[in-house]
VOTI-8808 format. One line per 3 residues: number of its first residue (from 0); their letters; for each residue x, y, z of C-alpha. Coordinates in nm, 3 decimals, always signed. Example, Ala and Ser with C-alpha at 12.3 -4.5 7.8 and 13.67 -1.06 7.14 Angstrom:
0> as> +1.230 -0.450 +0.780; +1.367 -0.106 +0.714
//
This chain:
0> mir> -0.051 +0.025 -0.035; +0.254 +1.009 +0.054; +0.179 +1.348 +0.201
3> skv> +0.194 +1.359 +0.579; -0.173 +1.523 +0.709; +0.003 +1.600 +1.053
6> gli> -0.326 +1.633 +1.200; -0.469 +1.333 +1.132; -0.300 +1.082 +1.370
9> law> -0.527 +0.783 +1.423; -0.563 +0.534 +1.782; -0.545 +0.209 +1.589
12> lrs> -0.851 -0.034 +1.736; -0.821 -0.384 +1.729; -1.007 -0.615 +1.518
15> ail> -1.227 -0.732 +1.783; -1.397 -0.383 +1.811; -1.335 -0.228 +1.546
18> pal> -1.680 -0.289 +1.353; -1.861 -0.155 +1.664; -1.617 +0.125 +1.706
21> ipa> -1.498 +0.342 +1.405; -1.808 +0.432 +1.276; -1.907 +0.648 +1.544
24> vlf> -1.590 +0.719 +1.713; -1.331 +0.764 +1.448; -1.495 +0.969 +1.190
27> grs> -1.726 +1.130 +1.490; -2.045 +1.032 +1.310; -2.328 +0.867 +1.473
30> ips> -2.516 +0.640 +1.200; -2.808 +0.486 +1.296; -2.947 +0.117 +1.365
33> paa> -2.974 -0.017 +1.039; -3.288 -0.111 +1.285; -3.412 +0.208 +1.258
36> tpp> -3.354 +0.268 +0.934; -3.619 +0.342 +0.691; -3.711 +0.093 +0.403
39> atk> -3.595 +0.351 +0.165; -3.255 +0.432 +0.282; -3.215 +0.041 +0.290
42> qaa> -3.315 +0.041 -0.071; -3.084 +0.335 -0.121; -2.752 +0.158 +0.084
45> eav> -2.856 -0.181 -0.161; -2.827 +0.029 -0.485; -2.534 +0.229 -0.411
48> ler> -2.346 -0.093 -0.262; -2.500 -0.259 -0.642; -2.303 +0.031 -0.819
51> ftg> -2.007 -0.015 -0.599; -1.947 -0.418 -0.641; -2.021 -0.398 -1.000
54> sqd> -1.728 -0.156 -1.094; -1.447 -0.285 -0.921; -1.364 -0.513 -1.228
57> eav> -1.310 -0.214 -1.394; -1.110 +0.004 -1.082; -0.724 +0.029 -1.209
60> rwp> -0.476 +0.190 -0.999; -0.314 +0.516 -1.135; -0.065 +0.511 -1.383
63> let> +0.176 +0.758 -1.302; +0.163 +0.907 -0.897; +0.332 +1.052 -0.688
66> iei> +0.384 +0.867 -0.338; +0.498 +1.029 -0.056; +0.502 +0.723 +0.293
69> eas> +0.629 +0.875 +0.643; +0.678 +0.560 +0.869; +0.780 +0.532 +1.280
72> lpt> +0.915 +0.310 +1.493; +0.767 +0.489 +1.834; +0.902 +0.228 +2.071
75> lak> +1.198 +0.343 +1.955; +1.156 +0.693 +1.834; +1.299 +0.675 +1.487
78> rgr> +1.094 +0.807 +1.192; +1.125 +0.839 +0.771; +1.043 +0.988 +0.492
81> msa> +1.021 +0.923 +0.163; +0.897 +1.039 -0.146; +0.869 +0.809 -0.481
84> vrr> +0.679 +0.840 -0.850; +0.543 +0.524 -0.914; +0.467 +0.412 -1.236
87> llp> +0.243 +0.051 -1.330; +0.428 -0.128 -1.593; +0.250 -0.261 -1.875
90> agh> +0.187 -0.615 -1.673; +0.028 -0.403 -1.422; +0.359 -0.418 -1.197
93> pky> +0.444 -0.081 -1.015; +0.828 +0.071 -1.051; +0.915 +0.292 -0.823
96> evv> +1.159 +0.636 -0.924; +1.264 +0.762 -0.522; +1.299 +1.154 -0.536
99> esd> +1.378 +1.242 -0.216; +1.462 +1.044 +0.101; +1.538 +1.132 +0.485
102> gda> +1.526 +1.010 +0.765; +1.637 +0.741 +0.956; +1.787 +0.482 +0.819
105> tvr> +1.648 +0.210 +0.942; +1.278 +0.320 +0.932; +1.376 +0.380 +0.535
108> rev> +1.538 +0.002 +0.482; +1.313 -0.235 +0.694; +0.990 +0.009 +0.712
111> ivr> +0.960 +0.208 +0.396; +1.172 -0.026 +0.138; +0.994 -0.376 +0.260
114> yls> +0.643 -0.175 +0.231; +0.739 -0.109 -0.098; +0.841 -0.468 -0.158
117> ada> +0.507 -0.572 -0.024; +0.310 -0.357 -0.231; +0.516 -0.497 -0.560
120> raa> +0.427 -0.818 -0.455; +0.011 -0.733 -0.379; +0.010 -0.587 -0.741
123> elp> +0.124 -0.954 -0.868; -0.232 -1.060 -0.706; -0.519 -1.167 -0.935
126> aps> -0.727 -0.850 -0.990; -1.061 -1.056 -0.926; -0.956 -1.248 -0.584
129> vam> -0.907 -0.945 -0.414; -1.145 -0.672 -0.576; -1.433 -0.575 -0.323
132> tsa> -1.707 -0.773 -0.452; -2.000 -1.031 -0.363; -1.753 -1.323 -0.478
135> nyk> -1.518 -1.199 -0.232; -1.734 -1.023 +0.046; -1.975 -1.068 +0.278
138> fdf> -2.130 -0.683 +0.317; -2.384 -0.587 +0.614; -2.566 -0.278 +0.613
141> vga> -2.463 -0.012 +0.912; -2.632 +0.310 +0.837; -2.673 +0.668 +0.676
144> fsl> -2.580 +0.974 +0.764; -2.548 +1.301 +0.552; -2.220 +1.476 +0.504
147> ddr> -2.203 +1.838 +0.325; -2.562 +1.764 +0.167; -2.391 +1.430 +0.046
150> mey> -2.494 +1.055 +0.192; -2.287 +0.827 +0.274; -2.381 +0.488 +0.345
153> afh> -2.180 +0.193 +0.576; -2.153 -0.111 +0.529; -1.926 -0.401 +0.748
156> mtp> -1.726 -0.616 +0.529; -1.632 -0.964 +0.633; -1.436 -1.199 +0.352
159> rqk> -1.581 -1.515 +0.281; -1.254 -1.667 +0.270; -0.879 -1.624 +0.453
162> rqg> -0.672 -1.490 +0.177; -0.420 -1.215 +0.076; -0.501 -0.914 -0.020
165> llk> -0.897 -0.874 +0.171; -0.966 -0.684 +0.500; -1.219 -0.743 +0.701
168> gvv> -1.388 -0.407 +0.874; -1.600 -0.108 +0.764; -1.627 +0.111 +0.396
171> wld> -1.820 +0.400 +0.341; -1.984 +0.467 +0.031; -2.035 +0.790 -0.128
174> get> -2.465 +0.794 -0.222; -2.425 +0.996 -0.515; -2.111 +0.795 -0.743
177> gma> -2.086 +0.453 -0.508; -1.715 +0.486 -0.461; -1.564 +0.417 -0.150
180> vrq> -1.439 +0.663 -0.001; -1.368 +0.547 +0.347; -1.194 +0.219 +0.416
183> tgt> -1.101 +0.044 +0.781; -0.991 -0.270 +0.903; -0.705 -0.561 +0.918
186> fvk> -0.616 -0.725 +0.636; -0.668 -1.133 +0.731; -0.347 -1.256 +0.546
189> sls> -0.031 -1.092 +0.594; +0.156 -1.095 +0.255; +0.509 -1.133 +0.416
192> lfl> +0.600 -1.275 +0.729; +0.768 -0.989 +0.860; +0.441 -0.836 +0.923
195> kri> +0.215 -1.009 +1.177; -0.085 -0.844 +1.163; -0.219 -0.517 +0.938
198> dvt> -0.412 -0.231 +1.047; -0.565 +0.040 +0.749; -0.754 +0.337 +0.748
201> red> -0.782 +0.448 +0.387; -0.985 +0.798 +0.295; -1.017 +0.924 -0.041
204> rlr> -1.120 +1.247 -0.186; -1.338 +1.332 -0.461; -1.395 +1.540 -0.750
207> ega> -1.646 +1.545 -0.997; -1.654 +1.210 -0.935; -1.276 +1.133 -0.961
210> ves> -1.065 +1.044 -0.674; -0.828 +1.303 -0.647; -0.614 +1.211 -0.336
213> rvt> -0.580 +0.907 -0.131; -0.430 +0.903 +0.240; -0.394 +0.581 +0.417
216> hva> -0.264 +0.497 +0.756; -0.098 +0.226 +0.804; -0.032 +0.013 +1.172
219> ina> +0.164 -0.297 +1.156; +0.290 -0.494 +1.417; +0.642 -0.662 +1.293
222> rli> +0.857 -0.903 +1.355; +1.202 -0.792 +1.497; +1.153 -0.429 +1.517
225> grv> +0.771 -0.390 +1.727; +0.480 -0.153 +1.654; +0.507 +0.064 +1.301
228> emv> +0.338 +0.352 +1.184; +0.286 +0.499 +0.844; +0.132 +0.776 +0.646
231> ite> +0.071 +0.737 +0.283; -0.032 +0.945 +0.066; -0.105 +0.893 -0.316
234> rps> -0.210 +1.160 -0.573; -0.240 +1.085 -0.980; -0.038 +1.239 -1.199
237> app> +0.018 +1.330 -1.544; +0.281 +1.194 -1.776; +0.549 +1.499 -1.864
240> dae> +0.405 +1.484 -2.235; +0.075 +1.542 -2.150; +0.177 +1.813 -1.867
243> aad> +0.362 +1.965 -2.167; +0.056 +1.949 -2.365; -0.157 +2.171 -2.145
246> gma> +0.059 +2.439 -2.071; +0.044 +2.476 -2.428; -0.316 +2.472 -2.499
249> gq> -0.325 +2.739 -2.208; -0.105 +2.959 -2.421
//
């Protein structure tokens, strides 16, 4: 799985209480129980979920993006940071070009580089096997709420199998586009023996029906080095020739 928003420091919750507490505590929203939700709202939620799961086969990563990772080892009081450009090769494998790197060398080598390696291995997983579809997940409606005159619908998501790349937790869907705006939970199976447990909270910012930025908070229980915390910020980038063309068009 990067420009940190310093104010967004999340308290990581154990998966046993995650589904119950995250909707109300993590994002400060009061979500009504499904039993108290009007039938019309439930029907709208089902339609949004169907739109979301039906579009997962079309979901792709940005072919070119900027990525910034800030990582820390709290028990050792060590921090590191890396900025890079990630390109997707024709086969869908990511290639990273480091732009800037600073901070503690251990954090950069043992945390950030290992994360990028795990991300590359994750890209090798067949897309249908990890897509957020009804074939891979069971979705249970939690409730709906209004935010900035937009409706969002929350669902518990439970993997049907314990497989790499699948997340157990909660997903929030935008009522207008059917896109996921927040996902939070725990991976049911680690991508690496180095990583014992991975908790993730991801928030996508939408603009005109597309994701303009993504911020992911990751908390890891790792072997040898203990607890790891990361904030990963991703933004799509236009290729240099496209930027040049846009500049000429504006002249």
